C-alpha positions, -999 to +999 in steps of 0.1 A: -001-002+000+026+025+010+046+020-024+013+027-042+009+059-024+046+068-031+040+060-070+010+084-066+033+112-052+061+108-076+047+096-110+010+096-114-003+123-136-032+130-112-006+142-087+008+169-106-016+196-093-014+182-058-017+207-028+009+207-004-014+197+024-024+163+005+012+156-003+020+159+035-012+135+043-001+109+016+035+109+026+026+104+063+000+077+054+029+058+033+052+061+062+025+047+085+020+018+065+059+011+061+064+014+099+036-011+107+041-034+080+082-036+076+099-016+102+083-023+134+082-061+128+118-060+116+130-043+147+110-067+169+129-095+152+163-080+163+168-068+124+188-037+119+167-015+095+182+011+069+159+034+051+168+059+025+142+084+037+121+086+068+102+113+088+130+141+085+125+141+049+087+150+054+095+177+078+120+193+053+102+188+023+066+193+032+073+215+063+103+236+053+104+235+017+065+235+012+064+262+040+037+241+058+032+248+094+061+231+116+040+220+144+012+204+122+041+183+102+056+173+135+022+162+149+016+140+116+049+128+117+044+115+152+012+100+145+024+082+113+057+067+131+046+063+166+076+058+187+095+044+158+125+071+157+158+062+141+191+061+161+209+081+136+200+098+103+228+107+078+225+138+056+245+137+024+251+177+022+259+191-012+253+222-029+219+226-048+235+227-082+256+196-073+222+178-060+203+187-092+229+175-116+232+141-097+191+140-099+190+146-136+217+120-142+199+093-125+185+063-141+147+063-136+124+034-141+099+058-157+123+079-177+113+114-168+120+133-136+097+128-107+074+153-093+095+163-066+125+163-089+107+189-111+107+217-083+127+249-090+160+257-074+145+278-046+126+248-034+159+230-030+177+258-014+150+257+014+155+220+016+194+223+020+191+252+047+164+230+064+186+198+066+216+220+079+196+234+104+181+200+115+217+186+120+228+216+141+196+213+162+197+174+166+232+168+162+233+135+185+209+119+158+217+138+125+250+137+109+259+158+080+282+141+054+300+159+030+285+145-002+307+161-027+334+138-017+337+105-036+314+078-031+339+054-014+349+084+010+312+092+020+304+052+024+336+047+047+324+077+069+290+064+074+302+028+081+326+041+105+298+060+123+274+029+120+302+006+133+310+027+164+272+031+175+266-008+168+297-016+191+282+009+218+247-007+215+265-043+219+284-032+251+252-021+264+237-055+264 
């Protein structure tokens, strides 16, 4: 169900004129389904879960970039995820021009940029600023990673951080 909602949000022609409030509700609905259907059962079985996006992306894209009320977005996120919050979030920090060039080079199953990728540069300037602000505000959980470096360097930094956190968790047992 969550993937069908995401497809509507990203690629369906019906989504082109979607209102920001509708987008917010659909993303949180998709996330709620994912948490209850996939993430919580995996965590309950002792599996480590790695996700490429989670509730912070909703706070940033629908809250900061779409200029929706921060408190409303936070309440909907909290409702959608329940108590399921990541131990760590990595943000690959790059300038907007670099990010947009990478987006346009990506191979897509549908071929054309998705609805979010078609936003103007000003939208992405708000995204970058909001992620940097989030990392400063929640530095214990959110780590900015210099995404302008090589993929191998970025990967090494992430694995170093993940490895050290896993060692701490094991020593707490």
